[in-house]
Residue frames relative to the residue before (quaternion, step in Angstrom):
aa qw qx qy qz dx dy dz
M 1.0000 0.0000 0.0000 0.0000 0.00 0.00 0.00
P 0.4622 -0.7042 0.4534 0.2913 3.63 -0.75 0.98
E 0.5326 -0.6377 0.4573 0.3172 3.52 -1.11 0.75
E 0.5135 -0.6456 0.4754 0.3057 3.57 -1.01 0.89
R 0.4301 -0.7007 0.5089 0.2549 3.56 -0.91 0.96
P 0.6159 -0.5587 0.3919 0.3937 3.61 -1.11 0.59
G 0.4796 -0.6959 0.4652 0.2630 3.55 -1.05 0.83
L 0.1653 -0.7943 0.5833 0.0399 3.52 -1.13 0.79
I 0.2093 -0.7359 0.6325 0.1209 3.54 -1.16 0.78
L 0.1732 -0.7713 0.6065 0.0850 3.57 -0.88 0.99
T 0.1186 -0.7974 0.5890 0.0561 3.60 -0.80 0.99
I 0.0708 -0.7789 0.6231 0.0098 3.56 -1.04 0.89
N 0.0376 0.8092 -0.5776 0.1005 3.55 -0.63 1.17
Y 0.0145 -0.8021 0.5963 -0.0278 3.57 -0.45 1.23
G 0.1233 -0.7608 0.6335 0.0677 3.50 -1.04 0.91
G 0.8031 -0.3069 0.2005 0.4698 3.54 -1.23 -0.40
G 0.8392 0.2541 -0.0963 0.4711 3.58 0.86 -0.89
G 0.8304 0.0840 -0.0191 0.5505 3.59 1.13 -0.24
G 0.4357 -0.6800 0.5224 0.2734 3.51 -1.29 -0.39
E 0.1392 -0.7593 0.6278 0.1000 3.52 -1.26 0.44
Y 0.0513 -0.8058 0.5895 -0.0230 3.54 -0.72 1.12
A 0.0776 0.7794 -0.6211 0.0257 3.54 -1.25 0.46
A 0.1618 -0.7487 0.6297 0.1294 3.53 -1.32 0.29
A 0.0453 -0.8197 0.5701 -0.0312 3.56 -0.86 1.00
S 0.5629 -0.5947 0.4655 0.3359 3.51 -1.27 0.47
V 0.4725 -0.6534 0.5109 0.2979 3.56 -0.96 0.87
E 0.6897 0.5253 -0.2859 0.4083 3.55 0.86 -0.99
T 0.8219 0.2435 -0.1001 0.5052 3.60 0.86 -0.92
G 0.4027 -0.7130 0.4759 0.3208 3.58 1.14 -0.55
E 0.5218 0.6465 -0.4092 0.3772 3.58 1.27 -0.06
L 0.5593 -0.6202 0.4365 0.3346 3.55 -1.11 0.72
V 0.2479 -0.7455 0.6051 0.1291 3.53 -1.01 0.93
A 0.7297 0.1770 -0.1306 0.6474 3.55 1.17 -0.71
P 0.5156 -0.6591 0.4348 0.3326 3.63 -0.77 0.93
K 0.5673 -0.5841 0.4516 0.3647 3.55 -1.13 0.68
A 0.1359 -0.8086 0.5714 0.0357 3.57 -0.70 1.12
K 0.0824 -0.7770 0.6238 0.0164 3.57 -0.51 1.20
R 0.0125 -0.8462 0.5271 -0.0775 3.54 -0.40 1.28
A 0.3407 -0.6945 0.5959 0.2158 3.53 -0.99 0.89
I 0.1423 -0.7916 0.5918 0.0526 3.56 -0.96 0.87
T 0.3485 -0.7181 0.5610 0.2194 3.57 -0.88 0.96
M 0.0803 0.8296 -0.5365 0.1324 3.55 -0.40 1.26
P 0.5873 -0.5198 0.4625 0.4136 3.55 -1.27 0.28
R 0.5863 -0.5845 0.4176 0.3745 3.58 -1.11 0.57
A 0.6647 0.4980 -0.3078 0.4642 3.60 0.96 -0.85
V 0.4560 -0.7072 0.4688 0.2685 3.60 -0.67 1.10
S 0.6183 0.5834 -0.3412 0.4012 3.58 1.04 -0.77
E 0.7168 0.4267 -0.2421 0.4955 3.60 1.22 -0.42
Q 0.5475 0.6854 -0.3546 0.3236 3.58 1.27 0.05
F 0.4447 0.7166 -0.4587 0.2797 3.60 1.20 -0.19
G 0.6715 0.5347 -0.3085 0.4099 3.58 0.79 -1.00
P 0.6927 0.4637 -0.2986 0.4648 3.63 0.73 -0.95
R 0.6524 0.5062 -0.3243 0.4615 3.58 0.99 -0.77
A 0.6562 0.5052 -0.3117 0.4658 3.59 0.93 -0.88
D 0.6438 0.5168 -0.3234 0.4625 3.59 0.98 -0.83
D 0.6541 0.5131 -0.3164 0.4569 3.58 0.96 -0.87
F 0.6360 0.5269 -0.3296 0.4574 3.58 0.98 -0.84
C 0.6669 0.4947 -0.3061 0.4656 3.59 0.90 -0.92
N 0.6245 0.5355 -0.3379 0.4573 3.58 1.02 -0.77
W 0.6635 0.5016 -0.3144 0.4575 3.58 0.94 -0.89
I 0.6218 0.5311 -0.3401 0.4644 3.59 1.00 -0.79
D 0.6813 0.4906 -0.2884 0.4603 3.58 0.93 -0.94
E 0.6687 0.5019 -0.2913 0.4648 3.58 1.15 -0.66
T 0.7187 0.3883 -0.2272 0.5302 3.59 1.30 -0.17
P 0.0639 0.8600 -0.5054 0.0312 3.64 0.82 0.91
N 0.6056 0.5728 -0.3632 0.4162 3.59 1.12 -0.59
V 0.7105 0.4029 -0.2483 0.5207 3.58 1.26 -0.36
F 0.8256 0.2363 -0.0885 0.5047 3.58 0.86 -0.95
G 0.5162 0.6681 -0.4124 0.3422 3.60 1.23 -0.16
P 0.7026 -0.4919 0.3122 0.4084 3.60 -1.26 0.30
N 0.7288 0.4025 -0.2375 0.5004 3.58 1.15 -0.53
S 0.3602 0.7540 -0.4808 0.2655 3.57 1.25 0.26
N 0.4732 -0.6634 0.5045 0.2855 3.54 -1.19 0.63
Y 0.6744 0.5128 -0.2760 0.4539 3.58 1.27 -0.28
R 0.1693 -0.7523 0.6261 0.1159 3.52 -1.27 0.51
V 0.4141 -0.7069 0.5160 0.2501 3.58 -0.74 1.07
K 0.1728 -0.8004 0.5697 0.0708 3.58 -0.82 1.05
M 0.8060 -0.0122 0.0386 0.5905 3.60 1.13 -0.56
V 0.2227 -0.7207 0.6393 0.1496 3.52 -1.25 0.65
V 0.0657 -0.7973 0.5998 0.0113 3.58 -0.82 1.00
C 0.1670 -0.8171 0.5514 0.0210 3.54 -0.82 1.10
R 0.5646 -0.5562 0.4821 0.3734 3.51 -1.27 0.43
G 0.5456 -0.6466 0.4309 0.3140 3.56 -0.96 0.88
L 0.2897 -0.7749 0.5457 0.1333 3.53 -1.09 0.74
A 0.6445 -0.5896 0.3711 0.3150 3.51 -1.36 0.24
L 0.1100 0.8333 -0.5319 0.1024 3.58 0.80 0.96
T 0.4042 -0.6354 0.5933 0.2843 3.52 -1.22 0.62
P 0.5496 -0.6384 0.4077 0.3524 3.65 -0.83 0.83
D 0.4566 -0.6678 0.5176 0.2788 3.56 -1.17 0.67
I 0.7553 -0.3950 0.2464 0.4613 3.60 -1.24 -0.08
N 0.6840 0.4547 -0.2857 0.4938 3.59 1.23 -0.36
G 0.5708 -0.6264 0.3693 0.3813 3.57 1.29 0.10
Q 0.5704 0.5649 -0.3981 0.4440 3.60 1.24 0.34
P 0.5888 -0.2567 -0.7664 0.0005 1.58 -1.90 1.57
N 0.0555 0.7846 -0.6121 0.0819 3.54 -1.02 0.80
G 0.8000 0.1716 -0.1480 0.5556 3.53 0.07 1.26
F 0.7007 -0.4541 0.3404 0.4323 3.51 -1.34 0.13
G 0.3665 0.7357 -0.5176 0.2374 3.58 -0.95 0.79
I 0.4496 -0.6358 0.5559 0.2908 3.52 -1.42 0.06
Y 0.0754 -0.8288 0.5540 -0.0225 3.57 -0.63 1.16
A 0.4526 -0.6719 0.5169 0.2767 3.56 -1.13 0.71
V 0.3486 -0.6618 0.6069 0.2687 3.55 -1.18 0.58
N 0.0853 0.8022 -0.5811 0.1076 3.58 -0.39 1.24
Q 0.7494 -0.4053 0.2714 0.4478 3.55 -1.31 0.01
A 0.6214 0.5503 -0.3444 0.4387 3.58 1.06 -0.71
V 0.6178 0.5351 -0.3417 0.4639 3.59 1.08 -0.70
L 0.6779 0.4840 -0.2913 0.4704 3.57 0.88 -0.95
E 0.6319 0.5258 -0.3249 0.4677 3.57 1.05 -0.76
A 0.6348 0.5366 -0.3296 0.4478 3.57 0.98 -0.84
I 0.6506 0.5076 -0.3133 0.4700 3.58 1.00 -0.82
S 0.7074 0.4820 -0.2738 0.4386 3.58 0.82 -1.01
T 0.7375 0.3955 -0.2315 0.4961 3.60 1.12 -0.58
G 0.5242 -0.6662 0.3988 0.3497 3.58 1.25 0.09
H 0.3706 0.7136 -0.5016 0.3191 3.60 1.17 0.61
V 0.4327 0.6798 -0.4494 0.3856 3.54 0.75 1.18
E 0.5587 -0.6103 0.4513 0.3343 3.55 -1.25 0.51
T 0.7702 -0.0980 0.0676 0.6266 3.55 1.15 -0.65
V 0.4702 -0.6358 0.5207 0.3218 3.57 -1.19 0.53
H 0.1109 0.8034 -0.5659 0.1484 3.58 -0.65 1.13
G 0.6381 -0.5735 0.3661 0.3605 3.55 -1.11 0.68
S 0.5669 0.6267 -0.3845 0.3715 3.59 1.10 -0.54
Q 0.5716 0.5960 -0.4031 0.3945 3.62 1.10 -0.50
F 0.6276 0.5401 -0.3419 0.4444 3.59 1.13 -0.56
S 0.5099 0.6169 -0.4276 0.4201 3.60 1.20 -0.37
V 0.7007 0.4758 -0.2615 0.4629 3.54 0.90 -1.00
V 0.6738 0.4979 -0.3126 0.4477 3.60 0.85 -0.91
I 0.7024 0.4459 -0.2673 0.4862 3.59 0.82 -0.99
G 0.6413 0.5292 -0.3214 0.4533 3.58 1.02 -0.76
Q 0.6577 0.5017 -0.3095 0.4690 3.57 0.98 -0.84
N 0.6252 0.5338 -0.3475 0.4510 3.61 0.97 -0.77
F 0.6689 0.4852 -0.2951 0.4797 3.58 0.95 -0.88
A 0.6473 0.5316 -0.3194 0.4432 3.58 0.97 -0.86
V 0.6461 0.5089 -0.3178 0.4718 3.60 0.97 -0.84
E 0.6367 0.5404 -0.3174 0.4493 3.56 0.98 -0.87
R 0.7507 0.3762 -0.1985 0.5055 3.60 1.03 -0.82
G 0.4361 -0.7258 0.4400 0.2991 3.60 1.27 -0.11
V 0.5524 0.5847 -0.3969 0.4421 3.59 1.06 0.80
P 0.5675 -0.6066 0.4224 0.3627 3.62 -1.18 0.36
A 0.2037 -0.7406 0.6239 0.1443 3.54 -1.34 0.40
I 0.0734 -0.7834 0.6169 0.0213 3.56 -1.08 0.81
F 0.1478 -0.7445 0.6255 0.1805 3.56 -1.31 0.09
V 0.3131 -0.7843 0.5262 0.1002 3.52 -1.19 0.71
D 0.8791 -0.0148 0.0066 0.4764 3.55 -1.11 0.85
P 0.2386 -0.8105 0.5172 0.1369 3.61 0.18 1.25
I 0.4855 -0.7200 0.4124 0.2753 3.57 -0.88 0.90
S 0.8404 0.1455 -0.0691 0.5174 3.60 0.99 -0.50
C 0.5517 0.6360 -0.3836 0.3796 3.56 1.12 0.53
M 0.3893 0.6733 -0.5209 0.3520 3.57 1.17 0.44
Q 0.2562 -0.8175 0.4989 0.1310 3.56 -0.34 1.24
L 0.3791 -0.7295 0.5308 0.2060 3.53 -0.88 1.01
P 0.5013 -0.6001 0.5078 0.3614 3.59 -1.12 0.52
E 0.7101 -0.4661 0.3045 0.4311 3.58 -1.23 0.39
S 0.6543 0.5287 -0.3195 0.4362 3.58 0.95 -0.84
G 0.7075 0.4464 -0.2565 0.4840 3.58 1.16 -0.58
A 0.7028 0.4903 -0.2563 0.4471 3.57 1.17 -0.60
I 0.6125 0.5974 -0.3577 0.3742 3.58 1.07 -0.68
T 0.1136 -0.7598 0.6366 0.0666 3.55 -1.14 0.75
G 0.6593 -0.5030 0.3696 0.4192 3.56 -1.28 -0.14
H 0.6344 0.4828 -0.3296 0.5057 3.58 1.30 0.00
P 0.5141 -0.6984 0.3947 0.3036 3.63 -0.79 0.92
T 0.7915 0.3026 -0.1776 0.5005 3.65 1.07 -0.49
I 0.6383 0.4956 -0.3437 0.4784 3.62 1.21 -0.15
R 0.1042 -0.8146 0.5705 0.0088 3.56 -0.79 1.06
F 0.4831 -0.5915 0.5450 0.3460 3.54 -1.27 0.41
K 0.2303 -0.7696 0.5828 0.1226 3.58 -1.07 0.79
G 0.4688 -0.6854 0.4887 0.2676 3.54 -1.18 0.63
L 0.1790 0.8169 -0.5259 0.1548 3.55 0.88 0.96
G 0.2856 0.7739 -0.5200 0.2218 3.57 -0.65 1.06
H 0.5748 -0.5894 0.4545 0.3401 3.54 -1.35 0.17
W 0.0203 -0.8863 0.4626 0.0073 3.55 0.74 1.12
L 0.5929 0.5831 -0.3834 0.4018 3.60 1.03 -0.63
N 0.7236 0.4098 -0.2569 0.4925 3.59 0.79 -0.95
I 0.6172 0.5506 -0.3527 0.4376 3.59 1.02 -0.75
H 0.6629 0.5002 -0.3089 0.4637 3.58 0.90 -0.90
A 0.6570 0.5108 -0.3138 0.4572 3.58 0.93 -0.91
A 0.6688 0.4904 -0.3016 0.4703 3.59 0.97 -0.84
L 0.6219 0.5352 -0.3419 0.4581 3.60 1.02 -0.73
E 0.6520 0.5258 -0.3127 0.4479 3.57 0.98 -0.84
K 0.7064 0.4393 -0.2613 0.4897 3.60 1.14 -0.56
S 0.6050 0.5902 -0.3440 0.4090 3.59 1.26 -0.28
V 0.1946 -0.7558 0.6149 0.1132 3.56 -1.21 0.63
F 0.0704 -0.8200 0.5680 -0.0035 3.56 -0.43 1.25
G 0.7755 -0.1052 0.0800 0.6174 3.55 1.31 -0.21
E 0.7466 -0.3884 0.2817 0.4610 3.57 -1.16 -0.49
N 0.6978 0.4620 -0.2540 0.4849 3.59 1.23 -0.39
P 0.6445 -0.4865 0.3916 0.4412 3.61 -1.26 0.20
W 0.6685 -0.5295 0.3436 0.3932 3.59 -1.20 0.57
S 0.6347 0.5695 -0.3258 0.4084 3.58 1.10 -0.69
M 0.6117 0.5377 -0.3504 0.4625 3.59 1.29 -0.03
Y 0.7065 0.4364 -0.2445 0.5007 3.58 1.30 -0.03
N 0.4562 -0.6111 0.5549 0.3324 3.53 -1.39 0.09
I 0.0031 0.8361 -0.5412 0.0897 3.56 -0.43 1.27
I 0.2112 -0.7103 0.6531 0.1557 3.54 -1.17 0.73
T 0.1256 -0.8042 0.5793 0.0435 3.57 -0.63 1.14
C 0.0796 -0.8051 0.5877 -0.0065 3.56 -0.92 0.98
H 0.0593 -0.7760 0.6280 0.0064 3.57 -0.59 1.19
F 0.0795 -0.7999 0.5948 0.0058 3.56 -0.75 1.11
G 0.2259 0.7498 -0.5867 0.2064 3.55 -0.29 1.31
T 0.7994 -0.1187 0.1397 0.5721 3.57 -0.90 -0.91
G 0.7521 0.1144 -0.0887 0.6429 3.53 1.21 -0.66
F 0.3957 -0.7064 0.5349 0.2413 3.56 -1.26 0.35
T 0.0760 -0.7651 0.6386 0.0326 3.55 -1.07 0.88
I 0.0377 0.7905 -0.6076 0.0671 3.58 -0.55 1.16
A 0.0223 0.8454 -0.5216 0.1129 3.55 -0.27 1.34
A 0.3097 -0.7154 0.5957 0.1933 3.53 -1.30 0.48
F 0.0830 -0.7796 0.6204 0.0229 3.57 -0.79 1.08
K 0.1304 -0.7900 0.5980 0.0355 3.54 -0.67 1.16
M 0.8168 -0.1878 0.0690 0.5411 3.55 -0.36 1.29
G 0.7947 -0.3484 0.1509 0.4737 3.56 0.82 1.06
R 0.7043 0.4265 -0.2676 0.5004 3.59 1.21 -0.27
M 0.3935 -0.7173 0.5246 0.2355 3.55 -0.84 1.00
V 0.1347 -0.8321 0.5370 0.0329 3.57 -0.68 1.13
R 0.8054 -0.0014 0.0148 0.5925 3.60 1.18 -0.42
V 0.1042 0.7741 -0.6193 0.0798 3.56 -1.12 0.73
N 0.4650 -0.6177 0.5394 0.3336 3.53 -1.20 0.51
N 0.5151 -0.5884 0.5017 0.3697 3.58 -1.23 0.29
A 0.4080 -0.7547 0.4565 0.2357 3.59 -0.50 1.17
N 0.6760 0.4693 -0.2933 0.4866 3.59 1.20 -0.41
A 0.8508 0.1199 0.0262 0.5110 3.57 0.93 -0.88
G 0.7025 0.4138 -0.2817 0.5059 3.59 1.08 0.56
G 0.7364 0.4086 -0.2996 0.4484 3.52 -1.30 0.18
S 0.7746 -0.3198 0.2491 0.4854 3.55 -1.24 -0.44
F 0.5059 -0.5686 0.5263 0.3791 3.56 -1.23 0.38
S 0.2774 -0.7592 0.5692 0.1507 3.56 -1.17 0.63
D 0.7852 -0.2945 0.1804 0.5140 3.61 -1.02 -0.54
T 0.8193 0.1325 -0.0799 0.5521 3.62 1.05 -0.65
R 0.6765 0.5106 -0.2945 0.4415 3.62 1.19 -0.31
A 0.5318 -0.6778 0.4238 0.2797 3.53 -1.06 0.85
G 0.3094 -0.7593 0.5175 0.2446 3.60 1.10 -0.59
E 0.7867 -0.2883 0.2326 0.4938 3.55 -1.22 -0.52
L 0.0808 -0.8055 0.5871 0.0050 3.58 -0.90 1.00
P 0.5711 -0.5746 0.4431 0.3838 3.62 -1.13 0.54
T 0.5454 -0.6714 0.3920 0.3133 3.58 -0.76 1.06
E 0.6968 0.4768 -0.2968 0.4461 3.60 0.75 -1.00
G 0.6530 0.5106 -0.3133 0.4635 3.57 0.97 -0.82
L 0.6426 0.5233 -0.3166 0.4616 3.57 1.03 -0.81
I 0.6421 0.5212 -0.3244 0.4591 3.59 0.95 -0.88
D 0.6608 0.5020 -0.3058 0.4667 3.58 0.91 -0.89
F 0.6467 0.5223 -0.3167 0.4569 3.58 0.99 -0.88
V 0.6676 0.4967 -0.3044 0.4636 3.59 0.86 -0.96
A 0.6445 0.5273 -0.3270 0.4469 3.59 0.92 -0.88
S 0.6694 0.5013 -0.3032 0.4567 3.58 0.95 -0.85
R 0.6629 0.4980 -0.3065 0.4675 3.59 1.01 -0.79
L 0.6309 0.5187 -0.3345 0.4700 3.59 1.01 -0.75
A 0.6359 0.5369 -0.3231 0.4506 3.57 1.02 -0.80
L 0.6849 0.4632 -0.2719 0.4923 3.58 1.18 -0.58
G 0.6507 -0.5620 0.2986 0.4142 3.59 1.30 0.08
D 0.4502 0.6679 -0.4728 0.3574 3.61 1.21 0.08
N 0.3157 -0.7120 0.5830 0.2314 3.57 -1.27 0.39
P 0.6992 -0.5018 0.2943 0.4155 3.62 -1.15 0.48
Q 0.6696 0.5040 -0.3235 0.4393 3.61 0.91 -0.83
T 0.6307 0.5284 -0.3317 0.4615 3.58 1.01 -0.75
I 0.6382 0.5185 -0.3221 0.4692 3.57 1.03 -0.82
K 0.6407 0.5182 -0.3206 0.4671 3.60 0.95 -0.87
D 0.6623 0.5168 -0.3099 0.4453 3.56 0.88 -0.97
G 0.6527 0.5246 -0.3108 0.4497 3.58 1.01 -0.81
L 0.6530 0.5140 -0.3109 0.4612 3.56 1.04 -0.78
Q 0.7186 0.4371 -0.2431 0.4831 3.58 1.20 -0.53
S 0.7965 0.3188 -0.1553 0.4897 3.59 1.15 -0.41
G 0.7725 0.3470 -0.1958 0.4945 3.60 1.18 -0.22
C 0.6170 0.5511 -0.3303 0.4545 3.57 1.27 0.28
G 0.6110 0.5875 -0.3831 0.3671 3.60 -1.08 -0.65
L 0.8214 -0.1441 0.1344 0.5352 3.57 -1.05 -0.75
L 0.6327 0.5511 -0.3290 0.4333 3.57 1.01 -0.82
G 0.7259 0.4466 -0.2480 0.4606 3.56 0.78 -1.03
L 0.7312 0.4507 -0.2319 0.4565 3.58 1.05 -0.78
T 0.8062 0.2316 -0.1111 0.5329 3.60 1.12 -0.62
G 0.4724 -0.6594 0.4562 0.3660 3.58 1.16 -0.50
A 0.5324 0.6291 -0.4024 0.3986 3.58 1.28 -0.16
K 0.3313 -0.7811 0.5024 0.1664 3.58 -0.79 1.03
S 0.7810 0.1434 -0.0943 0.6005 3.58 1.28 -0.03
L 0.6674 -0.4720 0.3833 0.4300 3.54 -1.32 0.19
E 0.6481 0.5231 -0.3204 0.4514 3.57 0.95 -0.86
A 0.6504 0.5096 -0.3142 0.4675 3.58 1.02 -0.80
C 0.6165 0.5307 -0.3391 0.4725 3.58 1.11 -0.67
F 0.6430 0.5140 -0.3240 0.4663 3.60 0.98 -0.80
E 0.6186 0.5400 -0.3474 0.4528 3.61 1.04 -0.74
L 0.6433 0.5090 -0.3206 0.4735 3.57 1.02 -0.81
I 0.6548 0.5213 -0.3084 0.4520 3.57 0.93 -0.94
D 0.6996 0.4740 -0.2695 0.4618 3.55 0.86 -1.01
G 0.6614 0.4878 -0.2999 0.4843 3.54 1.26 -0.39
G 0.6351 -0.5802 0.3120 0.4034 3.57 1.29 0.19
D 0.4138 0.7071 -0.4774 0.3177 3.61 1.23 0.25
K 0.2955 -0.7974 0.5036 0.1522 3.59 -0.29 1.26
N 0.6129 0.5452 -0.3557 0.4478 3.60 1.07 -0.67
A 0.6516 0.5115 -0.3158 0.4626 3.59 0.91 -0.90
L 0.6428 0.5188 -0.3218 0.4627 3.59 0.96 -0.83
S 0.6656 0.5072 -0.3050 0.4546 3.57 0.89 -0.94
V 0.6623 0.5029 -0.3041 0.4647 3.59 0.91 -0.94
Y 0.6605 0.5099 -0.3091 0.4562 3.60 0.90 -0.90
E 0.6577 0.5073 -0.3146 0.4595 3.59 0.92 -0.84
V 0.6281 0.5144 -0.3344 0.4786 3.59 1.04 -0.72
M 0.6314 0.5357 -0.3365 0.4484 3.61 0.96 -0.83
I 0.6523 0.5024 -0.3154 0.4718 3.59 0.91 -0.89
E 0.6609 0.5001 -0.3153 0.4623 3.61 0.93 -0.82
R 0.6560 0.5028 -0.3175 0.4648 3.60 0.97 -0.79
I 0.6007 0.5386 -0.3537 0.4733 3.58 1.09 -0.67
A 0.6680 0.4947 -0.2995 0.4684 3.59 0.89 -0.93
E 0.6046 0.5504 -0.3517 0.4558 3.60 1.04 -0.73
E 0.6797 0.4915 -0.2936 0.4585 3.57 0.91 -0.95
I 0.6311 0.5126 -0.3327 0.4778 3.60 1.01 -0.73
A 0.6447 0.5156 -0.3210 0.4643 3.59 0.98 -0.81
R 0.5909 0.5597 -0.3561 0.4591 3.60 1.10 -0.67
R 0.6708 0.4997 -0.3007 0.4581 3.56 0.91 -0.91
A 0.5897 0.5487 -0.3721 0.4612 3.59 1.11 -0.58
V 0.6222 0.5204 -0.3312 0.4820 3.58 1.05 -0.74
N 0.6441 0.5361 -0.3163 0.4446 3.59 0.97 -0.87
L 0.7171 0.3993 -0.2360 0.5202 3.58 1.19 -0.53
G 0.5394 -0.6570 0.3876 0.3566 3.56 1.24 0.40
G 0.6413 -0.5450 0.3186 0.4362 3.57 1.18 0.48
I 0.6030 0.5318 -0.3628 0.4711 3.58 1.29 -0.04
V 0.1279 0.8000 -0.5629 0.1635 3.55 -0.04 1.34
D 0.2454 -0.7963 0.5408 0.1148 3.56 -0.64 1.16
G 0.8183 -0.0615 0.0648 0.5677 3.57 1.12 -0.55
I 0.2009 -0.7325 0.6368 0.1327 3.52 -1.33 0.46
L 0.1766 -0.7902 0.5834 0.0643 3.55 -0.83 1.06
L 0.1055 -0.7690 0.6289 0.0437 3.58 -0.91 0.99
T 0.1651 0.7883 -0.5745 0.1458 3.59 -0.70 1.05
G 0.5295 0.6243 -0.4676 0.3336 3.58 -1.31 0.02
G 0.7482 -0.4617 0.2630 0.3974 3.53 -1.30 0.37
M 0.6612 0.5261 -0.3227 0.4266 3.61 0.95 -0.80
T 0.6190 0.5634 -0.3567 0.4151 3.59 1.14 -0.48
L 0.4638 0.6296 -0.4652 0.4149 3.58 1.27 0.18
S 0.6341 0.4899 -0.3195 0.5058 3.57 1.29 -0.33
T 0.3470 -0.7489 0.5273 0.2016 3.58 -0.52 1.17
R 0.5969 0.5717 -0.3514 0.4398 3.57 1.14 -0.62
F 0.6612 0.4947 -0.2951 0.4805 3.57 0.91 -0.93
V 0.6613 0.5148 -0.3089 0.4497 3.59 0.86 -0.98
Q 0.6722 0.4946 -0.3060 0.4581 3.58 0.89 -0.90
N 0.6294 0.5333 -0.3324 0.4570 3.59 1.02 -0.76
V 0.6582 0.4882 -0.3069 0.4839 3.59 0.97 -0.82
R 0.6591 0.5163 -0.3127 0.4485 3.58 0.87 -0.95
D 0.6454 0.5207 -0.3261 0.4538 3.58 0.95 -0.83
K 0.6924 0.4978 -0.2817 0.4398 3.57 0.96 -0.86
I 0.7561 0.3520 -0.2106 0.5099 3.62 1.10 -0.56
A 0.3418 0.7757 -0.4783 0.2298 3.59 1.28 0.11
F 0.6032 0.5859 -0.3626 0.4017 3.60 1.06 -0.68
L 0.6004 0.5759 -0.3673 0.4159 3.61 1.12 -0.57
A 0.7302 0.4214 -0.2271 0.4876 3.58 1.11 -0.68
A 0.4339 0.7293 -0.4497 0.2786 3.57 1.25 -0.20
G 0.8566 0.0758 -0.0865 0.5030 3.57 -0.75 1.10
R 0.6579 0.4924 -0.3096 0.4783 3.61 1.25 0.23
Q 0.4625 -0.6260 0.5447 0.3123 3.52 -1.31 0.38
M 0.3052 0.7538 -0.5138 0.2732 3.57 0.24 1.28
S 0.2630 -0.7587 0.5779 0.1455 3.56 -0.92 0.94
I 0.1134 -0.7335 0.6625 0.1011 3.56 -1.08 0.78
I 0.0554 -0.8378 0.5407 -0.0513 3.54 -0.28 1.35
T 0.1601 -0.7688 0.6118 0.0948 3.56 -1.05 0.82
I 0.0527 -0.7414 0.6688 0.0133 3.55 -0.91 1.04
P 0.2455 -0.8439 0.4525 0.1510 3.59 0.13 1.29
G 0.8272 0.2918 -0.1975 0.4376 3.51 -1.31 0.51
S 0.5870 -0.5699 0.4570 0.3490 3.50 -1.34 -0.39
L 0.2037 -0.7888 0.5735 0.0865 3.55 -0.94 0.95
E 0.3161 0.8141 -0.4575 0.1672 3.56 1.28 0.19
T 0.6705 0.4934 -0.3174 0.4542 3.60 0.83 -0.90
E 0.6513 0.5155 -0.3127 0.4607 3.56 0.94 -0.89
A 0.6534 0.5107 -0.3119 0.4636 3.59 0.99 -0.80
M 0.6441 0.5203 -0.3207 0.4599 3.59 1.02 -0.75
I 0.6426 0.5111 -0.3197 0.4729 3.57 1.00 -0.82
Q 0.6489 0.5254 -0.3162 0.4504 3.57 0.93 -0.90
A 0.6473 0.5223 -0.3191 0.4543 3.58 0.98 -0.84
S 0.6507 0.5179 -0.3147 0.4575 3.59 0.95 -0.85
R 0.6620 0.5048 -0.3098 0.4594 3.58 0.94 -0.85
K 0.5991 0.5484 -0.3659 0.4544 3.59 1.10 -0.59
V 0.6693 0.4856 -0.2950 0.4788 3.57 1.01 -0.81
L 0.7437 0.4461 -0.2352 0.4388 3.56 0.78 -1.06
L 0.7954 0.3309 -0.1518 0.4845 3.59 0.95 -0.88
E 0.7732 0.3455 -0.1811 0.5000 3.58 1.10 -0.65
G 0.4911 -0.7059 0.4033 0.3128 3.58 1.26 -0.01
V 0.3083 0.7469 -0.5296 0.2581 3.60 1.16 0.48
E 0.3185 -0.7595 0.5408 0.1712 3.58 -0.85 1.00
P 0.4010 -0.7101 0.5157 0.2626 3.61 -0.69 0.99
I 0.5086 -0.6379 0.4897 0.3076 3.56 -1.12 0.73
Q 0.3266 -0.7477 0.5501 0.1782 3.58 -0.98 0.91
Y 0.2482 -0.7656 0.5824 0.1149 3.56 -0.91 1.01
G 0.6958 0.4524 -0.3593 0.4268 3.54 -1.03 0.87
P 0.5407 -0.1082 -0.8264 -0.1139 1.52 -2.42 0.77
L 0.6486 -0.5492 0.3640 0.3810 3.55 -1.29 0.39
S 0.4827 -0.6613 0.4949 0.2912 3.53 -1.18 0.66
């Protein structure tokens, strides 16, 4: 009888502008194929992005024949995807950190628009499931990005039918929380403000493990490198009306607010590093815009302190922008007053831990017998 080939975990992680793929050993969790972060040229409208993402995934598979080719020594045992923006089912799943099965109800929810927001992460699940079916293996997703449900006090607005949503970068936030040390107890025993700084910003308040308030990562809080953040209501209404009059559709307008604003729209800089180059070159506009962004970030963190009744045990800074020591120091300096005279930790977990978290989740299922949560039927 032929010897069983070593087991392999395939990870698929789509964000707003690109994809990240990796392959890891089931037995050790170590990467077998290097983590590949790839920019993908795509239409602005998310609804039209499936084709480019699927083509890029197939190209990456073809470029890695030693891992996925017919003569590979490895056998894929599980596909794990970045969590998507599903609306909870009648049982309230998904709602919170966890490992979820990709089942027919998940695919149906995507195809019928049973989602909190349209986001590139939904293609992780669709493309991952197609590959999993082809290989005859299960597919899972981890920590939905926008399905953390806010309590009534956090969701209510001044409008009777418009609600705040718990949209955020929960996969990386959860992974960073698990690596953070705020005291002798698990993080869920403390009041924590979590701050993810990536393409969008997520600044949330966790009270003894439960998320009680968060800005909308797509349309709230500070502007980021490409996103507009919180906008004045009247100005936004006027802007949308003018764009509709010119023939734009609502989704195109939303996409523009998330991909053509922020540092990019205000300075022309396509990244934080590019903004620093402008500043260091004497660009006064870039400096002014950057300083406002730092102040708005601090404002949002201070809001979360209010949400926790002023009792804050720790602040977590994570996400891609925290790879910049300059950015981290600027944020820390601006929020230092919150920690003055208090026993409060400000912890930085640089970069993104999403791939590592996905691999860990798969190994829990494959090696420890953890049962993925089943989603459905739809509410």
